[in-house]
TIDREN-212361 format. One record per residue (C-alpha): residue number from 0; residue in three letters; x, y, z. Coordinates in nm, 4 decimals. Each point is the difference from the previous one (the first is absolute). Layout:
<pts>
PT   seq   type          X          Y          Z
PT   NUM    ala          X          Y          Z
...
</pts>
This chain:
<pts>
PT   seq   type          X          Y          Z
PT     0    met     0.0000     0.0000     0.0000
PT     1    val     0.1548     0.3279    -0.1104
PT     2    val    -0.1098     0.3551     0.0804
PT     3    gln     0.1834     0.2755    -0.1879
PT     4    asp    -0.0506     0.3681     0.0817
PT     5    leu    -0.3622    -0.0576     0.1009
PT     6    thr    -0.1884     0.3226     0.0611
PT     7    glu    -0.3662     0.0192     0.0947
PT     8    lys    -0.1784     0.3344     0.0315
PT     9    tyr    -0.3472     0.1055     0.1097
PT    10    gly    -0.0249     0.3443    -0.1537
PT    11    asp     0.2940     0.1936     0.1421
PT    12    phe     0.0531    -0.2455     0.2859
PT    13    val     0.2859    -0.2462    -0.0562
PT    14    ala    -0.0870    -0.3260     0.1779
PT    15    val     0.2955    -0.1977    -0.1405
PT    16    asp     0.3109     0.1832    -0.1138
PT    17    arg     0.2412    -0.1726    -0.2443
PT    18    leu     0.0041    -0.3278     0.1891
PT    19    asn     0.2421    -0.2737    -0.1077
PT    20    leu    -0.0252    -0.3603     0.1236
PT    21    asp     0.1219    -0.3392    -0.1209
PT    22    ile    -0.1752    -0.2874     0.1780
PT    23    gly     0.1340    -0.3504    -0.0554
PT    24    glu    -0.1924    -0.3185    -0.0663
PT    25    gly    -0.0741    -0.1865     0.3233
PT    26    glu     0.0773     0.3048     0.2152
PT    27    ile    -0.2077     0.1309     0.2896
PT    28    phe     0.0300     0.3734    -0.0513
PT    29    gly    -0.1214     0.2496     0.2582
PT    30    leu    -0.1288     0.3433    -0.0973
PT    31    leu     0.0043     0.2159     0.3126
PT    32    gly    -0.0906     0.3599     0.0645
PT    33    pro    -0.2127     0.2322     0.2138
PT    34    asn    -0.3614     0.0785    -0.0866
PT    35    gly    -0.0119     0.1865    -0.3295
PT    36    ala     0.3458    -0.1186    -0.1103
PT    37    gly    -0.1301    -0.1518    -0.3253
PT    38    lys    -0.0020    -0.3708     0.0853
PT    39    thr    -0.3586    -0.0810    -0.0988
PT    40    thr     0.0286     0.2183    -0.3102
PT    41    thr     0.3098    -0.1952    -0.1069
PT    42    ile    -0.1778    -0.3328     0.0573
PT    43    ser    -0.2977     0.1265    -0.2016
PT    44    val     0.2272     0.0802    -0.2940
PT    45    leu     0.1769    -0.3370     0.0197
PT    46    cys    -0.3393    -0.1749    -0.0039
PT    47    gly    -0.1228     0.2021    -0.2962
PT    48    ile    -0.2702     0.1798     0.2000
PT    49    leu     0.1631     0.3368    -0.0674
PT    50    lys     0.1779     0.1025    -0.3182
PT    51    pro     0.3452     0.1528     0.0583
PT    52    thr     0.0257     0.3719    -0.0654
PT    53    ser     0.3494    -0.0748    -0.1261
PT    54    gly     0.2666    -0.2671     0.0246
PT    55    cys     0.0118    -0.3694    -0.0858
PT    56    val    -0.1343    -0.2910     0.2051
PT    57    ser     0.0518    -0.3685    -0.0828
PT    58    val    -0.1704    -0.2736     0.2057
PT    59    gly     0.0811    -0.3632    -0.0712
PT    60    gly     0.1790     0.1105    -0.3159
PT    61    his    -0.3095     0.1833    -0.1294
PT    62    asp    -0.0405     0.3740    -0.0476
PT    63    val    -0.2983     0.1242     0.2037
PT    64    asn    -0.0978     0.2459    -0.2732
PT    65    arg     0.0228    -0.2280    -0.3042
PT    66    glu    -0.0637    -0.3467     0.1515
PT    67    leu    -0.2390     0.0668     0.2866
PT    68    gln    -0.2025    -0.3182    -0.0484
PT    69    lys     0.3138    -0.2151     0.0304
PT    70    val     0.0993     0.1926     0.3117
PT    71    lys    -0.3411    -0.0640     0.1566
PT    72    glu     0.0240    -0.3709    -0.0802
PT    73    ser     0.3292    -0.0289     0.1884
PT    74    ile    -0.0866     0.1887     0.3199
PT    75    gly    -0.2086    -0.0402     0.3138
PT    76    val    -0.1016     0.2954     0.2154
PT    77    cys    -0.1050     0.0364     0.3626
PT    78    pro    -0.1159     0.3634     0.0219
PT    79    gln     0.0273     0.2261     0.3018
PT    80    asp    -0.3779     0.0186     0.0436
PT    81    thr    -0.1817    -0.3250     0.0741
PT    82    ala    -0.2510    -0.0838    -0.2733
PT    83    val    -0.2107    -0.3139     0.0425
PT    84    tyr    -0.3582    -0.0948    -0.0827
PT    85    pro    -0.1658    -0.0113     0.3450
PT    86    phe    -0.2934    -0.2255    -0.0942
PT    87    leu     0.2256    -0.2649    -0.1563
PT    88    thr     0.1860    -0.2523     0.2115
PT    89    ile     0.3773    -0.0008     0.0315
PT    90    arg     0.0117    -0.2898    -0.2460
PT    91    glu    -0.2365     0.1672    -0.2477
PT    92    asn     0.1985     0.3260     0.0018
PT    93    ile     0.3189    -0.1849    -0.0922
PT    94    glu    -0.1752    -0.2159    -0.2613
PT    95    leu    -0.1452     0.3127    -0.1595
PT    96    phe     0.3458     0.1467    -0.0551
PT    97    gly     0.1287    -0.3310    -0.1297
PT    98    asn    -0.2807    -0.0035    -0.2559
PT    99    leu     0.0766     0.3604    -0.0966
PT   100    his     0.3487    -0.1243    -0.0875
PT   101    ala    -0.1625    -0.2769    -0.2092
PT   102    met     0.1740    -0.2705     0.2030
PT   103    pro    -0.0789    -0.3621    -0.0930
PT   104    asn    -0.2252    -0.1626     0.2616
PT   105    asp     0.2582    -0.2562     0.1137
PT   106    lys     0.2703     0.2647     0.0412
PT   107    leu    -0.2404     0.2314     0.1826
PT   108    lys    -0.0955    -0.2783     0.2404
PT   109    glu     0.3662    -0.0832     0.0648
PT   110    asn     0.1012     0.3628     0.0539
PT   111    leu    -0.3059     0.0697     0.2139
PT   112    gly     0.0977    -0.2706     0.2466
PT   113    tyr     0.3565     0.1324     0.0042
PT   114    val    -0.0838     0.3660     0.0722
PT   115    leu    -0.2676    -0.0897     0.2563
PT   116    glu     0.2572    -0.2039     0.1899
PT   117    lys     0.2890     0.2449    -0.0324
PT   118    met    -0.2140     0.3022     0.0940
PT   119    arg    -0.1462    -0.2053     0.2886
PT   120    leu    -0.3536     0.0483    -0.1285
PT   121    leu    -0.1211    -0.3613    -0.0036
PT   122    glu    -0.1966     0.0428     0.3210
PT   123    trp    -0.1994     0.2899    -0.1492
PT   124    ala    -0.0174    -0.1174    -0.3627
PT   125    asp    -0.3798    -0.0298    -0.0024
PT   126    lys    -0.0721     0.3070     0.2108
PT   127    arg    -0.1262     0.3219    -0.1616
PT   128    ala     0.2879     0.2437    -0.0409
PT   129    gly    -0.2042     0.2877     0.1424
PT   130    ala    -0.0312    -0.1824     0.3311
PT   131    cys     0.3758    -0.0507     0.0360
PT   132    ser     0.2546     0.2091     0.1871
PT   133    gly     0.2189     0.2595    -0.1654
PT   134    gly     0.3045    -0.2256     0.0231
PT   135    ile    -0.1795    -0.2855    -0.1744
PT   136    lys    -0.1172     0.2384    -0.2733
PT   137    arg     0.3582     0.1181    -0.0523
PT   138    arg     0.1203    -0.3580    -0.0361
PT   139    leu    -0.2910    -0.0691    -0.2352
PT   140    asn     0.0991     0.3043    -0.2047
PT   141    met     0.3457    -0.1487    -0.0418
PT   142    ala    -0.1374    -0.3424    -0.0949
PT   143    met    -0.2265     0.1589    -0.2629
PT   144    gly     0.2899     0.1888    -0.1546
PT   145    leu     0.2254    -0.3060    -0.0156
PT   146    ile    -0.2419    -0.2817    -0.0894
PT   147    his     0.1329    -0.0136    -0.3595
PT   148    asp     0.3595    -0.0599     0.1190
PT   149    pro     0.1610     0.3095    -0.1594
PT   150    glu     0.3739     0.0329    -0.0538
PT   151    ile     0.0088     0.3576     0.1355
PT   152    val    -0.1842     0.1048     0.3150
PT   153    phe    -0.0777     0.3527     0.1200
PT   154    leu    -0.0923     0.0256     0.3672
PT   155    asp    -0.1051     0.3499     0.1088
PT   156    glu    -0.0134     0.0109     0.3816
PT   157    pro    -0.1143    -0.3657     0.0169
PT   158    thr     0.0107    -0.0338     0.3807
PT   159    val    -0.1540     0.3320     0.1076
PT   160    gly    -0.2420    -0.0536     0.2859
PT   161    met     0.0947    -0.3648     0.0505
PT   162    asp     0.0715    -0.1651     0.3323
PT   163    val     0.3375    -0.1620     0.0605
PT   164    gln    -0.1154    -0.3491    -0.1011
PT   165    ser    -0.1488     0.1219    -0.3291
PT   166    arg     0.3097     0.2045    -0.0787
PT   167    his     0.2253    -0.2996     0.0476
PT   168    ala    -0.2267    -0.2120    -0.2213
PT   169    val     0.0466     0.2584    -0.2749
PT   170    trp     0.3743     0.0186     0.0652
PT   171    asp     0.0280    -0.3784    -0.0355
PT   172    phe    -0.1902     0.0125    -0.3282
PT   173    ile     0.2214     0.2780    -0.1369
PT   174    lys     0.3086    -0.2062     0.0868
PT   175    glu    -0.1525    -0.2963    -0.1818
PT   176    leu    -0.0605     0.2167    -0.3075
PT   177    lys     0.3703     0.0809    -0.0028
PT   178    ala     0.0871    -0.3695     0.0374
PT   179    arg    -0.2077    -0.0581    -0.3145
PT   180    asn     0.2004     0.2744    -0.1796
PT   181    lys    -0.2864     0.2489    -0.0127
PT   182    thr     0.0843     0.3694    -0.0081
PT   183    val    -0.1642     0.1954     0.2821
PT   184    val    -0.0276     0.3781     0.0274
PT   185    leu    -0.1069     0.0954     0.3507
PT   186    thr    -0.1032     0.3348     0.1442
PT   187    thr    -0.0368     0.0207     0.3754
PT   188    his     0.0068     0.2466     0.2874
PT   189    tyr     0.1247    -0.2776     0.2284
PT   190    ile     0.3728     0.0496    -0.0455
PT   191    glu     0.0841    -0.3178     0.1937
PT   192    glu    -0.2106    -0.1866    -0.2570
PT   193    ala     0.2246     0.1235    -0.2799
PT   194    glu     0.3077    -0.0759     0.2082
PT   195    gln    -0.1199    -0.3581     0.0537
PT   196    leu    -0.1155    -0.0745    -0.3541
PT   197    cys     0.1678     0.2140    -0.2634
PT   198    asp     0.3149    -0.0779    -0.1952
PT   199    arg     0.0292     0.3694    -0.0832
PT   200    val    -0.1962     0.3120     0.0817
PT   201    ala    -0.0449     0.3353    -0.1682
PT   202    ile    -0.0848     0.2971     0.2201
PT   203    val    -0.1891     0.2742    -0.1810
PT   204    asp    -0.0988     0.3439     0.1238
PT   205    his    -0.1888     0.2731    -0.1834
PT   206    gly     0.0003    -0.2241    -0.3066
PT   207    lys     0.3790    -0.0332    -0.0108
PT   208    leu     0.2253    -0.2970     0.0717
PT   209    val     0.2116     0.0824     0.3058
PT   210    ala     0.1573    -0.3402     0.0761
PT   211    leu     0.0279    -0.3449    -0.1562
PT   212    gly     0.1665    -0.3185     0.1223
PT   213    thr    -0.0309    -0.2956     0.2339
PT   214    pro    -0.1121     0.0835     0.3541
PT   215    ala     0.3513    -0.0848     0.1228
PT   216    gln     0.1618     0.2270    -0.2599
PT   217    leu    -0.2242     0.2938     0.0894
PT   218    glu     0.0600    -0.0494     0.3727
PT   219    ser     0.3754    -0.0151    -0.0532
PT   220    lys     0.0079     0.3060    -0.2256
PT   221    ser    -0.2116     0.2053     0.2422
PT   222    lys     0.1821    -0.1354     0.3056
PT   223    glu    -0.3316    -0.1082     0.1514
PT   224    lys    -0.0918    -0.3290     0.1671
PT   225    his    -0.3519    -0.0343    -0.1400
PT   226    leu    -0.1695     0.0747    -0.3312
PT   227    glu    -0.2626     0.2108     0.1785
PT   228    asp     0.2763     0.2288     0.1267
PT   229    val     0.1330     0.0289    -0.3564
PT   230    phe    -0.3501     0.0829    -0.1216
PT   231    leu    -0.0476     0.2765     0.2574
PT   232    lys     0.3462     0.1391    -0.0654
PT   233    leu    -0.0714     0.0310    -0.3734
PT   234    thr    -0.3631     0.1120     0.0083
PT   235    gly    -0.0197     0.1928     0.3289
PT   236    ser    -0.2287    -0.0371     0.2991
PT   237    asp    -0.2769     0.2415    -0.1000
PT   238    val    -0.3485    -0.1559    -0.0144
PT   239    arg    -0.1307    -0.0063    -0.3584
PT   240    gly    -0.3523     0.0209    -0.1403
PT   241    glu    -0.1742    -0.3035    -0.1477
PT   242    glu     0.1190    -0.1302    -0.3365
</pts>
């Protein structure tokens, strides 16, 4: 995945400013930044939801402007906002998304069992989604986005609002994705999550890239013991508005 001089503007406001990234196959890549730093906007461009104002973006070897359908076929997305059908069961929600991807019935059945187990949803599989807790809905959201077994996975704040047990279930699944050589792009406000999971992280602020490297490299360069201290050193301690 290659991002070259990506710029995204909303009128005169520059949300992403000449961003350059090169994300390797099978890498867990963290995209970190304060509220309003441009993380979700960048993810939206990489997924083809937003068209770049300028710059070049290649996902899975496909240009997002010229080969958007091929990009969409290769990716899975867990958005920041939970979106499930409340009157469908957990199982039915996931099956719906599998059918939207035109999955063969046998493959859908196989993958359904896999994601229900890995997301620890088996116990609630036949319960209406609207009657489930926020943490279960977040895990369902992830299962829906990954039912078709994509090669590239975008996870935008996947564990927000989850309890410790749910977070660790998601962490285990992300590690398994890496073991299967999937590429994962992760945004999170839980810096320890990035420190635990990511091969490399990019820290962005005001739409610009301010640091890039492994957590250990960034800690060493900044002479800090923890990635969160690096983050605060580079982006400041002022409280930001919502993204």
